[in-house]
N, CA, C and O atoms as a GROMACS GRO file, in nm:
protein
  636
    1MET      N    1  -0.496  -1.037  -0.174
    1MET     CA    2  -0.604  -0.904  -0.147
    1MET      C    3  -0.582  -0.842  -0.304
    1MET      O    4  -0.485  -0.781  -0.348
    2ALA      N    5  -0.740  -0.887  -0.390
    2ALA     CA    6  -0.722  -0.777  -0.512
    2ALA      C    7  -0.772  -0.615  -0.443
    2ALA      O    8  -0.888  -0.610  -0.402
    3VAL      N    9  -0.690  -0.496  -0.432
    3VAL     CA   10  -0.758  -0.431  -0.454
    3VAL      C   11  -0.764  -0.319  -0.538
    3VAL      O   12  -0.677  -0.287  -0.619
    4LEU      N   13  -0.925  -0.230  -0.507
    4LEU     CA   14  -1.043  -0.207  -0.567
    4LEU      C   15  -0.946  -0.078  -0.627
    4LEU      O   16  -0.870  -0.022  -0.548
    5LYS      N   17  -0.952  -0.038  -0.754
    5LYS     CA   18  -0.896   0.106  -0.786
    5LYS      C   19  -0.994   0.256  -0.722
    5LYS      O   20  -1.115   0.269  -0.742
    6THR      N   21  -0.914   0.349  -0.648
    6THR     CA   22  -0.954   0.420  -0.586
    6THR      C   23  -0.981   0.541  -0.709
    6THR      O   24  -0.885   0.559  -0.784
    7ASP      N   25  -1.112   0.628  -0.733
    7ASP     CA   26  -1.130   0.709  -0.776
    7ASP      C   27  -1.139   0.806  -0.767
    7ASP      O   28  -1.228   0.858  -0.700
    8TYR      N   29  -1.052   0.867  -0.830
    8TYR     CA   30  -0.993   1.020  -0.780
    8TYR      C   31  -1.007   1.126  -0.872
    8TYR      O   32  -0.939   1.228  -0.877
    9GLU      N   33  -1.107   1.092  -0.947
    9GLU     CA   34  -1.149   1.229  -1.008
    9GLU      C   35  -1.310   1.251  -0.904
    9GLU      O   36  -1.361   1.363  -0.904
   10THR      N   37  -1.368   1.152  -0.833
   10THR     CA   38  -1.399   1.244  -0.768
   10THR      C   39  -1.335   1.334  -0.606
   10THR      O   40  -1.339   1.451  -0.568
   11ILE      N   41  -1.283   1.214  -0.549
   11ILE     CA   42  -1.248   1.310  -0.391
   11ILE      C   43  -1.129   1.380  -0.486
   11ILE      O   44  -1.025   1.371  -0.420
   12VAL      N   45  -1.099   1.452  -0.622
   12VAL     CA   46  -1.093   1.524  -0.549
   12VAL      C   47  -1.190   1.618  -0.582
   12VAL      O   48  -1.215   1.711  -0.505
   13ALA      N   49  -1.280   1.596  -0.753
   13ALA     CA   50  -1.386   1.678  -0.675
   13ALA      C   51  -1.444   1.744  -0.517
   13ALA      O   52  -1.477   1.858  -0.483
   14GLN      N   53  -1.438   1.611  -0.445
   14GLN     CA   54  -1.496   1.633  -0.306
   14GLN      C   55  -1.369   1.768  -0.274
   14GLN      O   56  -1.395   1.888  -0.264
   15ILE      N   57  -1.235   1.707  -0.263
   15ILE     CA   58  -1.168   1.815  -0.229
   15ILE      C   59  -1.180   1.961  -0.266
   15ILE      O   60  -1.136   2.063  -0.213
   16LYS      N   61  -1.249   1.940  -0.369
   16LYS     CA   62  -1.230   2.046  -0.394
   16LYS      C   63  -1.343   2.169  -0.339
   16LYS      O   64  -1.335   2.290  -0.320
   17ALA      N   65  -1.485   2.033  -0.323
   17ALA     CA   66  -1.543   2.145  -0.190
   17ALA      C   67  -1.583   2.188  -0.102
   17ALA      O   68  -1.670   2.264  -0.057
   18PHE      N   69  -1.468   2.098  -0.068
   18PHE     CA   70  -1.385   2.118   0.110
   18PHE      C   71  -1.373   2.213   0.114
   18PHE      O   72  -1.439   2.284   0.190
   19GLY      N   73  -1.224   2.285  -0.019
   19GLY     CA   74  -1.222   2.376  -0.008
   19GLY      C   75  -1.199   2.477  -0.026
   19GLY      O   76  -1.112   2.552   0.019
   20GLU      N   77  -1.306   2.493  -0.122
   20GLU     CA   78  -1.458   2.603  -0.134
   20GLU      C   79  -1.531   2.648  -0.017
   20GLU      O   80  -1.558   2.766   0.005
   21ASP      N   81  -1.558   2.565   0.046
   21ASP     CA   82  -1.616   2.624   0.219
   21ASP      C   83  -1.523   2.658   0.302
   21ASP      O   84  -1.559   2.764   0.354
   22GLU      N   85  -1.380   2.610   0.358
   22GLU     CA   86  -1.307   2.620   0.425
   22GLU      C   87  -1.101   2.637   0.364
   22GLU      O   88  -1.003   2.588   0.420
   23PRO      N   89  -1.103   2.680   0.301
   23PRO     CA   90  -0.991   2.697   0.385
   23PRO      C   91  -0.866   2.710   0.434
   23PRO      O   92  -0.754   2.683   0.390
   24HIS      N   93  -0.926   2.780   0.581
   24HIS     CA   94  -0.806   2.683   0.673
   24HIS      C   95  -0.746   2.503   0.651
   24HIS      O   96  -0.816   2.402   0.641
   25PHE      N   97  -0.675   2.509   0.649
   25PHE     CA   98  -0.542   2.439   0.611
   25PHE      C   99  -0.596   2.332   0.747
   25PHE      O  100  -0.584   2.216   0.708
   26VAL      N  101  -0.643   2.335   0.869
   26VAL     CA  102  -0.678   2.214   0.958
   26VAL      C  103  -0.833   2.184   0.986
   26VAL      O  104  -0.877   2.113   1.076
   27PRO      N  105  -0.889   2.238   0.911
   27PRO     CA  106  -1.035   2.155   0.938
   27PRO      C  107  -1.017   2.080   0.780
   27PRO      O  108  -1.028   1.957   0.769
   28PHE      N  109  -0.992   2.157   0.677
   28PHE     CA  110  -0.956   2.088   0.543
   28PHE      C  111  -0.895   1.924   0.531
   28PHE      O  112  -0.951   1.821   0.494
   29PHE      N  113  -0.777   1.948   0.571
   29PHE     CA  114  -0.705   1.865   0.624
   29PHE      C  115  -0.727   1.770   0.665
   29PHE      O  116  -0.673   1.664   0.633
   30SER      N  117  -0.816   1.785   0.750
   30SER     CA  118  -0.899   1.680   0.845
   30SER      C  119  -1.036   1.584   0.722
   30SER      O  120  -1.051   1.472   0.672
   31ASN      N  121  -1.112   1.727   0.726
   31ASN     CA  122  -1.111   1.650   0.592
   31ASN      C  123  -1.021   1.566   0.511
   31ASN      O  124  -0.962   1.462   0.539
   32ILE      N  125  -1.023   1.593   0.469
   32ILE     CA  126  -0.868   1.530   0.357
   32ILE      C  127  -0.894   1.391   0.387
   32ILE      O  128  -0.985   1.317   0.349
   33SER      N  129  -0.801   1.372   0.460
   33SER     CA  130  -0.712   1.264   0.515
   33SER      C  131  -0.801   1.198   0.562
   33SER      O  132  -0.771   1.079   0.563
   34ALA      N  133  -0.931   1.226   0.615
   34ALA     CA  134  -1.058   1.108   0.645
   34ALA      C  135  -1.093   1.094   0.509
   34ALA      O  136  -1.066   0.975   0.494
   35ILE      N  137  -1.126   1.126   0.419
   35ILE     CA  138  -1.173   1.115   0.257
   35ILE      C  139  -1.128   0.976   0.205
   35ILE      O  140  -1.188   0.876   0.166
   36LEU      N  141  -0.958   1.021   0.224
   36LEU     CA  142  -0.874   0.902   0.151
   36LEU      C  143  -0.840   0.794   0.224
   36LEU      O  144  -0.772   0.698   0.187
   37TRP      N  145  -0.913   0.821   0.380
   37TRP     CA  146  -0.872   0.660   0.509
   37TRP      C  147  -1.010   0.578   0.424
   37TRP      O  148  -1.037   0.461   0.399
   38GLN      N  149  -1.067   0.694   0.402
   38GLN     CA  150  -1.273   0.603   0.408
   38GLN      C  151  -1.218   0.554   0.215
   38GLN      O  152  -1.240   0.434   0.197
   39ASN      N  153  -1.173   0.608   0.117
   39ASN     CA  154  -1.220   0.621   0.050
   39ASN      C  155  -1.105   0.519  -0.045
   39ASN      O  156  -1.132   0.493  -0.162
   40MET      N  157  -0.973   0.466   0.022
   40MET     CA  158  -0.832   0.402  -0.065
   40MET      C  159  -0.789   0.288   0.004
   40MET      O  160  -0.710   0.294   0.098
   41GLU      N  161  -0.854   0.150  -0.054
   41GLU     CA  162  -0.886   0.084   0.049
   41GLU      C  163  -0.694  -0.027   0.092
   41GLU      O  164  -0.601  -0.018   0.011
   42ASP      N  165  -0.685  -0.080   0.171
   42ASP     CA  166  -0.606  -0.132   0.294
   42ASP      C  167  -0.475  -0.008   0.263
   42ASP      O  168  -0.392  -0.007   0.173
   43LEU      N  169  -0.496   0.078   0.362
   43LEU     CA  170  -0.401   0.185   0.448
   43LEU      C  171  -0.421   0.172   0.569
   43LEU      O  172  -0.526   0.128   0.616
   44ASN      N  173  -0.263   0.228   0.673
   44ASN     CA  174  -0.320   0.231   0.764
   44ASN      C  175  -0.289   0.274   0.832
   44ASN      O  176  -0.281   0.245   0.951
   45TRP      N  177  -0.235   0.442   0.722
   45TRP     CA  178  -0.195   0.574   0.776
   45TRP      C  179  -0.285   0.664   0.629
   45TRP      O  180  -0.315   0.615   0.520
   46ALA      N  181  -0.316   0.859   0.697
   46ALA     CA  182  -0.334   0.898   0.563
   46ALA      C  183  -0.389   0.942   0.611
   46ALA      O  184  -0.499   0.929   0.665
   47GLY      N  185  -0.223   1.088   0.583
   47GLY     CA  186  -0.254   1.230   0.696
   47GLY      C  187  -0.122   1.360   0.594
   47GLY      O  188  -0.116   1.375   0.472
   48PHE      N  189  -0.061   1.411   0.671
   48PHE     CA  190   0.031   1.531   0.615
   48PHE      C  191   0.098   1.590   0.701
   48PHE      O  192   0.042   1.627   0.804
   49TYR      N  193   0.212   1.610   0.684
   49TYR     CA  194   0.310   1.708   0.737
   49TYR      C  195   0.322   1.782   0.758
   49TYR      O  196   0.216   1.810   0.815
   50LEU      N  197   0.405   1.896   0.761
   50LEU     CA  198   0.345   2.014   0.751
   50LEU      C  199   0.472   2.078   0.734
   50LEU      O  200   0.500   2.114   0.848
   51VAL      N  201   0.563   2.111   0.661
   51VAL     CA  202   0.719   2.228   0.634
   51VAL      C  203   0.682   2.391   0.771
   51VAL      O  204   0.608   2.488   0.759
   52THR      N  205   0.764   2.354   0.872
   52THR     CA  206   0.782   2.393   0.951
   52THR      C  207   0.876   2.536   0.891
   52THR      O  208   0.936   2.544   0.784
   53LYS      N  209   0.865   2.643   1.002
   53LYS     CA  210   0.990   2.780   1.004
   53LYS      C  211   1.147   2.741   0.995
   53LYS      O  212   1.251   2.779   0.942
   54GLU      N  213   1.102   2.648   1.076
   54GLU     CA  214   1.269   2.552   1.098
   54GLU      C  215   1.336   2.474   0.981
   54GLU      O  216   1.443   2.413   0.991
   55ASP      N  217   1.238   2.487   0.835
   55ASP     CA  218   1.285   2.369   0.773
   55ASP      C  219   1.243   2.216   0.825
   55ASP      O  220   1.321   2.124   0.800
   56ASP      N  221   1.159   2.197   0.873
   56ASP     CA  222   1.141   2.038   0.902
   56ASP      C  223   1.021   1.987   0.857
   56ASP      O  224   0.973   2.035   0.755
   57LEU      N  225   0.954   1.883   0.926
   57LEU     CA  226   0.811   1.936   0.895
   57LEU      C  227   0.810   1.814   1.050
   57LEU      O  228   0.889   1.736   1.104
   58VAL      N  229   0.648   1.865   1.073
   58VAL     CA  230   0.552   1.860   1.187
   58VAL      C  231   0.423   1.774   1.135
   58VAL      O  232   0.363   1.815   1.035
   59LEU      N  233   0.381   1.658   1.201
   59LEU     CA  234   0.313   1.591   1.198
   59LEU      C  235   0.183   1.711   1.253
   59LEU      O  236   0.181   1.772   1.360
   60GLY      N  237   0.055   1.718   1.106
   60GLY     CA  238  -0.056   1.787   1.072
   60GLY      C  239  -0.232   1.630   1.118
   60GLY      O  240  -0.212   1.534   1.194
   61PRO      N  241  -0.363   1.654   1.052
   61PRO     CA  242  -0.379   1.599   1.049
   61PRO      C  243  -0.392   1.501   0.956
   61PRO      O  244  -0.399   1.501   0.833
   62PHE      N  245  -0.397   1.361   1.096
   62PHE     CA  246  -0.447   1.233   0.998
   62PHE      C  247  -0.570   1.102   1.088
   62PHE      O  248  -0.639   1.097   1.190
   63GLN      N  249  -0.530   1.009   0.956
   63GLN     CA  250  -0.644   0.890   0.996
   63GLN      C  251  -0.457   0.808   1.016
   63GLN      O  252  -0.344   0.818   0.970
   64GLY      N  253  -0.547   0.718   1.132
   64GLY     CA  254  -0.442   0.575   1.130
   64GLY      C  255  -0.457   0.550   1.303
   64GLY      O  256  -0.542   0.577   1.388
   65LYS      N  257  -0.246   0.443   1.298
   65LYS     CA  258  -0.190   0.489   1.457
   65LYS      C  259  -0.109   0.652   1.451
   65LYS      O  260  -0.064   0.735   1.373
   66VAL      N  261  -0.129   0.621   1.598
   66VAL     CA  262  -0.039   0.767   1.625
   66VAL      C  263   0.122   0.769   1.514
   66VAL      O  264   0.140   0.674   1.438
   67ALA      N  265   0.206   0.863   1.517
   67ALA     CA  266   0.255   0.932   1.438
   67ALA      C  267   0.302   0.982   1.458
   67ALA      O  268   0.264   1.080   1.522
   68CYS      N  269   0.485   0.957   1.408
   68CYS     CA  270   0.631   1.003   1.465
   68CYS      C  271   0.537   1.227   1.411
   68CYS      O  272   0.462   1.280   1.330
   69ILE      N  273   0.618   1.257   1.523
   69ILE     CA  274   0.567   1.400   1.543
   69ILE      C  275   0.661   1.544   1.441
   69ILE      O  276   0.640   1.643   1.372
   70HIS      N  277   0.765   1.463   1.498
   70HIS     CA  278   0.894   1.591   1.366
   70HIS      C  279   0.943   1.445   1.279
   70HIS      O  280   0.950   1.326   1.310
   71ILE      N  281   0.976   1.530   1.145
   71ILE     CA  282   1.072   1.439   1.050
   71ILE      C  283   1.168   1.592   1.067
   71ILE      O  284   1.130   1.709   1.067
   72ALA      N  285   1.312   1.530   1.081
   72ALA     CA  286   1.373   1.671   0.992
   72ALA      C  287   1.343   1.644   0.826
   72ALA      O  288   1.253   1.566   0.796
   73LYS      N  289   1.421   1.709   0.722
   73LYS     CA  290   1.425   1.653   0.604
   73LYS      C  291   1.544   1.558   0.544
   73LYS      O  292   1.632   1.498   0.605
   74GLY      N  293   1.527   1.561   0.459
   74GLY     CA  294   1.564   1.435   0.423
   74GLY      C  295   1.568   1.324   0.519
   74GLY      O  296   1.682   1.293   0.486
   75LYS      N  297   1.538   1.236   0.612
   75LYS     CA  298   1.524   1.171   0.657
   75LYS      C  299   1.349   1.101   0.679
   75LYS      O  300   1.238   1.140   0.717
   76GLY      N  301   1.431   0.945   0.615
   76GLY     CA  302   1.270   0.882   0.597
   76GLY      C  303   1.179   0.909   0.386
   76GLY      O  304   1.211   0.967   0.282
   77VAL      N  305   1.064   0.825   0.433
   77VAL     CA  306   1.022   0.848   0.286
   77VAL      C  307   0.958   1.050   0.343
   77VAL      O  308   0.953   1.173   0.348
   78CYS      N  309   0.950   1.009   0.351
   78CYS     CA  310   0.834   1.236   0.356
   78CYS      C  311   0.957   1.344   0.384
   78CYS      O  312   0.958   1.457   0.335
   79GLY      N  313   1.117   1.259   0.520
   79GLY     CA  314   1.219   1.394   0.449
   79GLY      C  315   1.227   1.436   0.335
   79GLY      O  316   1.205   1.541   0.275
   80THR      N  317   1.298   1.235   0.294
   80THR     CA  318   1.289   1.243   0.143
   80THR      C  319   1.213   1.320   0.025
   80THR      O  320   1.262   1.372  -0.075
   81ALA      N  321   1.047   1.311   0.076
   81ALA     CA  322   0.989   1.364  -0.072
   81ALA      C  323   0.994   1.529  -0.026
   81ALA      O  324   0.955   1.600  -0.118
   82PHE      N  325   1.027   1.592   0.078
   82PHE     CA  326   1.038   1.714   0.146
   82PHE      C  327   1.175   1.749   0.056
   82PHE      O  328   1.136   1.813  -0.041
   83GLU      N  329   1.347   1.729   0.049
   83GLU     CA  330   1.397   1.763   0.073
   83GLU      C  331   1.446   1.769  -0.078
   83GLU      O  332   1.538   1.844  -0.109
   84LYS      N  333   1.367   1.668  -0.191
   84LYS     CA  334   1.404   1.626  -0.310
   84LYS      C  335   1.300   1.727  -0.448
   84LYS      O  336   1.334   1.783  -0.553
   85LYS      N  337   1.111   1.700  -0.344
   85LYS     CA  338   1.036   1.814  -0.410
   85LYS      C  339   0.964   1.765  -0.490
   85LYS      O  340   0.883   1.804  -0.575
   86GLU      N  341   1.038   1.591  -0.419
   86GLU     CA  342   0.892   1.508  -0.573
   86GLU      C  343   0.899   1.399  -0.454
   86GLU      O  344   0.952   1.356  -0.352
   87GLN      N  345   0.792   1.388  -0.564
   87GLN     CA  346   0.738   1.204  -0.461
   87GLN      C  347   0.805   1.072  -0.466
   87GLN      O  348   0.872   1.004  -0.544
   88VAL      N  349   0.769   1.070  -0.380
   88VAL     CA  350   0.823   0.930  -0.349
   88VAL      C  351   0.746   0.792  -0.340
   88VAL      O  352   0.710   0.756  -0.229
   89LEU      N  353   0.719   0.715  -0.448
   89LEU     CA  354   0.647   0.546  -0.418
   89LEU      C  355   0.721   0.477  -0.354
   89LEU      O  356   0.822   0.496  -0.422
   90VAL      N  357   0.766   0.386  -0.243
   90VAL     CA  358   0.830   0.336  -0.178
   90VAL      C  359   0.753   0.118  -0.168
   90VAL      O  360   0.703   0.091  -0.059
   91LYS      N  361   0.754   0.039  -0.239
   91LYS     CA  362   0.681  -0.053  -0.230
   91LYS      C  363   0.736  -0.118  -0.122
   91LYS      O  364   0.663  -0.199  -0.065
   92ASN      N  365   0.837  -0.102  -0.084
   92ASN     CA  366   0.898  -0.275   0.057
   92ASN      C  367   0.961  -0.113   0.110
   92ASN      O  368   1.046  -0.053   0.044
   93VAL      N  369   0.901  -0.061   0.243
   93VAL     CA  370   0.980   0.060   0.286
   93VAL      C  371   1.131  -0.044   0.356
   93VAL      O  372   1.221   0.013   0.417
   94HIS      N  373   1.132  -0.175   0.334
   94HIS     CA  374   1.273  -0.303   0.417
   94HIS      C  375   1.370  -0.203   0.291
   94HIS      O  376   1.470  -0.141   0.328
   95ASP      N  377   1.337  -0.202   0.188
   95ASP     CA  378   1.438  -0.189   0.121
   95ASP      C  379   1.459  -0.001   0.081
   95ASP      O  380   1.539   0.035  -0.005
   96PHE      N  381   1.386   0.086   0.149
   96PHE     CA  382   1.437   0.227   0.169
   96PHE      C  383   1.575   0.242   0.303
   96PHE      O  384   1.608   0.233   0.422
   97ALA      N  385   1.612   0.274   0.162
   97ALA     CA  386   1.737   0.293   0.304
   97ALA      C  387   1.741   0.444   0.407
   97ALA      O  388   1.786   0.552   0.368
   98GLY      N  389   1.660   0.408   0.585
   98GLY     CA  390   1.677   0.488   0.577
   98GLY      C  391   1.531   0.590   0.699
   98GLY      O  392   1.511   0.683   0.778
   99HIS      N  393   1.450   0.427   0.597
   99HIS     CA  394   1.319   0.466   0.687
   99HIS      C  395   1.296   0.438   0.837
   99HIS      O  396   1.339   0.356   0.917
  100ILE      N  397   1.196   0.561   0.840
  100ILE     CA  398   1.133   0.570   0.930
  100ILE      C  399   0.982   0.487   0.986
  100ILE      O  400   0.869   0.533   0.968
  101ALA      N  401   1.013   0.354   1.059
  101ALA     CA  402   0.916   0.287   1.133
  101ALA      C  403   0.818   0.362   1.217
  101ALA      O  404   0.826   0.344   1.339
  102CYS      N  405   0.698   0.470   1.158
  102CYS     CA  406   0.648   0.466   1.293
  102CYS      C  407   0.550   0.401   1.342
  102CYS      O  408   0.480   0.419   1.442
  103ASP      N  409   0.553   0.303   1.241
  103ASP     CA  410   0.464   0.193   1.279
  103ASP      C  411   0.473   0.099   1.211
  103ASP      O  412   0.484   0.101   1.089
  104GLU      N  413   0.468  -0.009   1.287
  104GLU     CA  414   0.584  -0.126   1.205
  104GLU      C  415   0.476  -0.204   1.111
  104GLU      O  416   0.485  -0.248   0.996
  105ALA      N  417   0.384  -0.204   1.193
  105ALA     CA  418   0.329  -0.301   1.009
  105ALA      C  419   0.282  -0.238   0.875
  105ALA      O  420   0.202  -0.287   0.794
  106SER      N  421   0.369  -0.085   0.866
  106SER     CA  422   0.375  -0.012   0.736
  106SER      C  423   0.453  -0.070   0.641
  106SER      O  424   0.568  -0.037   0.670
  107LEU      N  425   0.455  -0.139   0.542
  107LEU     CA  426   0.505  -0.208   0.439
  107LEU      C  427   0.585  -0.127   0.312
  107LEU      O  428   0.698  -0.114   0.263
  108SER      N  429   0.431  -0.079   0.295
  108SER     CA  430   0.384   0.002   0.168
  108SER      C  431   0.449   0.148   0.234
  108SER      O  432   0.472   0.171   0.353
  109GLU      N  433   0.480   0.280   0.062
  109GLU     CA  434   0.452   0.396   0.199
  109GLU      C  435   0.438   0.486  -0.012
  109GLU      O  436   0.476   0.430  -0.114
  110VAL      N  437   0.375   0.624  -0.001
  110VAL     CA  438   0.373   0.657  -0.080
  110VAL      C  439   0.369   0.851  -0.024
  110VAL      O  440   0.326   0.884   0.087
  111VAL      N  441   0.414   0.936  -0.112
  111VAL     CA  442   0.470   1.094   0.005
  111VAL      C  443   0.442   1.149  -0.114
  111VAL      O  444   0.445   1.058  -0.196
  112THR      N  445   0.411   1.267  -0.174
  112THR     CA  446   0.338   1.330  -0.244
  112THR      C  447   0.389   1.492  -0.169
  112THR      O  448   0.413   1.479  -0.049
  113PRO      N  449   0.408   1.642  -0.224
  113PRO     CA  450   0.469   1.716  -0.140
  113PRO      C  451   0.370   1.765  -0.286
  113PRO      O  452   0.344   1.727  -0.400
  114ILE      N  453   0.329   1.919  -0.149
  114ILE     CA  454   0.204   2.008  -0.204
  114ILE      C  455   0.276   2.148  -0.181
  114ILE      O  456   0.334   2.179  -0.076
  115PHE      N  457   0.266   2.216  -0.274
  115PHE     CA  458   0.261   2.386  -0.360
  115PHE      C  459   0.193   2.416  -0.313
  115PHE      O  460   0.077   2.378  -0.295
  116ASP      N  461   0.329   2.606  -0.234
  116ASP     CA  462   0.206   2.676  -0.299
  116ASP      C  463   0.204   2.776  -0.361
  116ASP      O  464   0.313   2.776  -0.418
  117LYS      N  465   0.123   2.915  -0.406
  117LYS     CA  466   0.059   2.946  -0.499
  117LYS      C  467   0.236   2.956  -0.645
  117LYS      O  468   0.268   2.934  -0.762
  118GLU      N  469   0.297   3.018  -0.485
  118GLU     CA  470   0.413   3.051  -0.519
  118GLU      C  471   0.536   2.949  -0.570
  118GLU      O  472   0.647   3.003  -0.571
  119GLY      N  473   0.532   2.825  -0.607
  119GLY     CA  474   0.606   2.724  -0.556
  119GLY      C  475   0.710   2.649  -0.456
  119GLY      O  476   0.816   2.592  -0.480
  120ASN      N  477   0.619   2.676  -0.299
  120ASN     CA  478   0.684   2.704  -0.227
  120ASN      C  479   0.630   2.586  -0.138
  120ASN      O  480   0.517   2.588  -0.088
  121ILE      N  481   0.713   2.492  -0.127
  121ILE     CA  482   0.708   2.334  -0.051
  121ILE      C  483   0.629   2.352   0.102
  121ILE      O  484   0.692   2.380   0.204
  122ARG      N  485   0.456   2.327   0.095
  122ARG     CA  486   0.416   2.381   0.236
  122ARG      C  487   0.400   2.275   0.316
  122ARG      O  488   0.435   2.288   0.434
  123ALA      N  489   0.349   2.157   0.273
  123ALA     CA  490   0.352   2.006   0.331
  123ALA      C  491   0.412   1.948   0.197
  123ALA      O  492   0.471   1.984   0.095
  124VAL      N  493   0.328   1.764   0.298
  124VAL     CA  494   0.369   1.635   0.192
  124VAL      C  495   0.237   1.581   0.297
  124VAL      O  496   0.212   1.602   0.416
  125LEU      N  497   0.163   1.494   0.175
  125LEU     CA  498   0.084   1.389   0.177
  125LEU      C  499   0.166   1.252   0.183
  125LEU      O  500   0.226   1.190   0.095
  126ASP      N  501   0.145   1.225   0.330
  126ASP     CA  502   0.171   1.094   0.363
  126ASP      C  503   0.114   0.947   0.354
  126ASP      O  504   0.064   0.930   0.465
  127ILE      N  505   0.095   0.824   0.274
  127ILE     CA  506  -0.006   0.728   0.264
  127ILE      C  507   0.068   0.643   0.249
  127ILE      O  508   0.156   0.643   0.163
  128ASP      N  509   0.031   0.483   0.397
  128ASP     CA  510   0.150   0.371   0.424
  128ASP      C  511  -0.019   0.285   0.405
  128ASP      O  512  -0.139   0.306   0.423
  129SER      N  513   0.076   0.181   0.358
  129SER     CA  514  -0.022   0.063   0.347
  129SER      C  515   0.041  -0.097   0.384
  129SER      O  516   0.124  -0.158   0.317
  130PRO      N  517  -0.035  -0.152   0.533
  130PRO     CA  518   0.021  -0.278   0.508
  130PRO      C  519   0.004  -0.406   0.452
  130PRO      O  520  -0.022  -0.522   0.485
  131SER      N  521   0.030  -0.337   0.356
  131SER     CA  522   0.002  -0.474   0.234
  131SER      C  523   0.182  -0.424   0.178
  131SER      O  524   0.206  -0.306   0.198
  132LEU      N  525   0.276  -0.491   0.124
  132LEU     CA  526   0.377  -0.457   0.008
  132LEU      C  527   0.331  -0.432  -0.155
  132LEU      O  528   0.240  -0.485  -0.219
  133GLU      N  529   0.413  -0.349  -0.186
  133GLU     CA  530   0.306  -0.280  -0.350
  133GLU      C  531   0.222  -0.266  -0.348
  133GLU      O  532   0.176  -0.297  -0.458
  134ARG      N  533   0.148  -0.230  -0.281
  134ARG     CA  534  -0.021  -0.166  -0.271
  134ARG      C  535   0.028  -0.039  -0.387
  134ARG      O  536   0.041  -0.066  -0.507
  135PHE      N  537   0.044   0.049  -0.353
  135PHE     CA  538   0.130   0.166  -0.455
  135PHE      C  539   0.117   0.134  -0.591
  135PHE      O  540   0.150   0.031  -0.649
  136SER      N  541   0.064   0.237  -0.634
  136SER     CA  542   0.080   0.158  -0.812
  136SER      C  543   0.085   0.310  -0.887
  136SER      O  544   0.042   0.417  -0.844
  137LYS      N  545   0.146   0.282  -1.001
  137LYS     CA  546   0.169   0.422  -1.031
  137LYS      C  547   0.027   0.544  -1.070
  137LYS      O  548   0.039   0.666  -1.062
  138GLU      N  549  -0.073   0.487  -1.103
  138GLU     CA  550  -0.167   0.534  -1.153
  138GLU      C  551  -0.169   0.567  -0.971
  138GLU      O  552  -0.156   0.690  -0.970
  139ASP      N  553  -0.178   0.526  -0.833
  139ASP     CA  554  -0.172   0.609  -0.742
  139ASP      C  555  -0.093   0.715  -0.721
  139ASP      O  556  -0.128   0.810  -0.650
  140GLY      N  557   0.029   0.706  -0.788
  140GLY     CA  558   0.136   0.750  -0.769
  140GLY      C  559  -0.014   0.882  -0.838
  140GLY      O  560  -0.118   0.914  -0.781
  141GLU      N  561   0.036   0.920  -0.960
  141GLU     CA  562  -0.018   1.001  -1.046
  141GLU      C  563  -0.188   1.087  -1.015
  141GLU      O  564  -0.230   1.196  -1.054
  142GLY      N  565  -0.260   0.959  -0.913
  142GLY     CA  566  -0.355   1.026  -0.876
  142GLY      C  567  -0.341   1.134  -0.725
  142GLY      O  568  -0.392   1.243  -0.698
  143LEU      N  569  -0.246   1.039  -0.648
  143LEU     CA  570  -0.234   1.161  -0.571
  143LEU      C  571  -0.183   1.328  -0.594
  143LEU      O  572  -0.211   1.441  -0.554
  144CYS      N  573  -0.098   1.266  -0.678
  144CYS     CA  574  -0.042   1.373  -0.741
  144CYS      C  575  -0.188   1.517  -0.767
  144CYS      O  576  -0.207   1.632  -0.726
  145LYS      N  577  -0.259   1.419  -0.857
  145LYS     CA  578  -0.354   1.524  -0.887
  145LYS      C  579  -0.459   1.577  -0.753
  145LYS      O  580  -0.524   1.678  -0.779
  146ILE      N  581  -0.486   1.501  -0.573
  146ILE     CA  582  -0.481   1.541  -0.501
  146ILE      C  583  -0.468   1.648  -0.455
  146ILE      O  584  -0.537   1.741  -0.412
  147CYS      N  585  -0.310   1.607  -0.479
  147CYS     CA  586  -0.218   1.795  -0.420
  147CYS      C  587  -0.276   1.922  -0.469
  147CYS      O  588  -0.337   2.012  -0.411
  148LYS      N  589  -0.235   1.901  -0.612
  148LYS     CA  590  -0.281   1.989  -0.665
  148LYS      C  591  -0.405   2.036  -0.658
  148LYS      O  592  -0.449   2.137  -0.713
  149ALA      N  593  -0.464   1.956  -0.585
  149ALA     CA  594  -0.618   2.049  -0.544
  149ALA      C  595  -0.614   2.084  -0.472
  149ALA      O  596  -0.647   2.203  -0.476
  150ILE      N  597  -0.583   2.042  -0.365
  150ILE     CA  598  -0.527   2.118  -0.234
  150ILE      C  599  -0.408   2.194  -0.210
  150ILE      O  600  -0.375   2.241  -0.101
  151SER      N  601  -0.321   2.205  -0.358
  151SER     CA  602  -0.266   2.370  -0.359
  151SER      C  603  -0.358   2.479  -0.425
  151SER      O  604  -0.341   2.601  -0.428
  152GLU      N  605  -0.489   2.379  -0.495
  152GLU     CA  606  -0.486   2.560  -0.560
  152GLU      C  607  -0.628   2.647  -0.384
  152GLU      O  608  -0.662   2.754  -0.334
  153CYS      N  609  -0.647   2.510  -0.374
  153CYS     CA  610  -0.717   2.588  -0.194
  153CYS      C  611  -0.720   2.635  -0.125
  153CYS      O  612  -0.790   2.727  -0.083
  154THR      N  613  -0.588   2.547  -0.074
  154THR     CA  614  -0.565   2.601   0.089
  154THR      C  615  -0.507   2.766   0.056
  154THR      O  616  -0.434   2.790  -0.040
  155ASP      N  617  -0.552   2.869   0.151
  155ASP     CA  618  -0.533   2.940   0.223
  155ASP      C  619  -0.387   2.924   0.305
  155ASP      O  620  -0.398   2.867   0.414
  156TRP      N  621  -0.277   2.958   0.274
  156TRP     CA  622  -0.146   2.958   0.338
  156TRP      C  623  -0.157   3.032   0.416
  156TRP      O  624  -0.168   2.967   0.520
  157ARG      N  625  -0.165   3.195   0.450
  157ARG     CA  626  -0.225   3.250   0.516
  157ARG      C  627  -0.268   3.261   0.696
  157ARG      O  628  -0.238   3.303   0.807
  158LEU      N  629  -0.377   3.175   0.600
  158LEU     CA  630  -0.410   3.155   0.748
  158LEU      C  631  -0.317   2.998   0.888
  158LEU      O  632  -0.341   2.935   0.990
  159GLN      N  633  -0.240   3.012   0.811
  159GLN     CA  634  -0.089   2.869   0.880
  159GLN      C  635  -0.041   2.926   1.006
  159GLN      O  636   0.046   2.869   1.071
   0.00000   0.00000   0.00000
């Protein structure tokens, strides 16, 4: 199956418009996960994990099947992106040691950290696909732009 190119510039513009209207992370992240779900082909999960005061990740707004609720720092793809504070793009989750299979259908994954204005990691954006090698370098770059827009628009004091 040929995957169409995602229009990340349009998605970033939509995110900024939603962020100007409502910077509270719950409605904002809910709409972002829906935007990604509707505009990226071949996904089976799109959503957020939020950093807790205990320094682990807890499930946030998402689209897709039921998901893991807590993920420890350094565990799985999400916990690794959180620990390293950098994007992790996995072409085949079976090749990623310690992958957490919330949905057995997921075969590839990309997780991108989201920082506040002070440079603290506050959340990660997790995107999964039932296809191997679904995410390209261009997808990774586009998702980084999305997370930058999210960072600029979210009022973390409302968390």
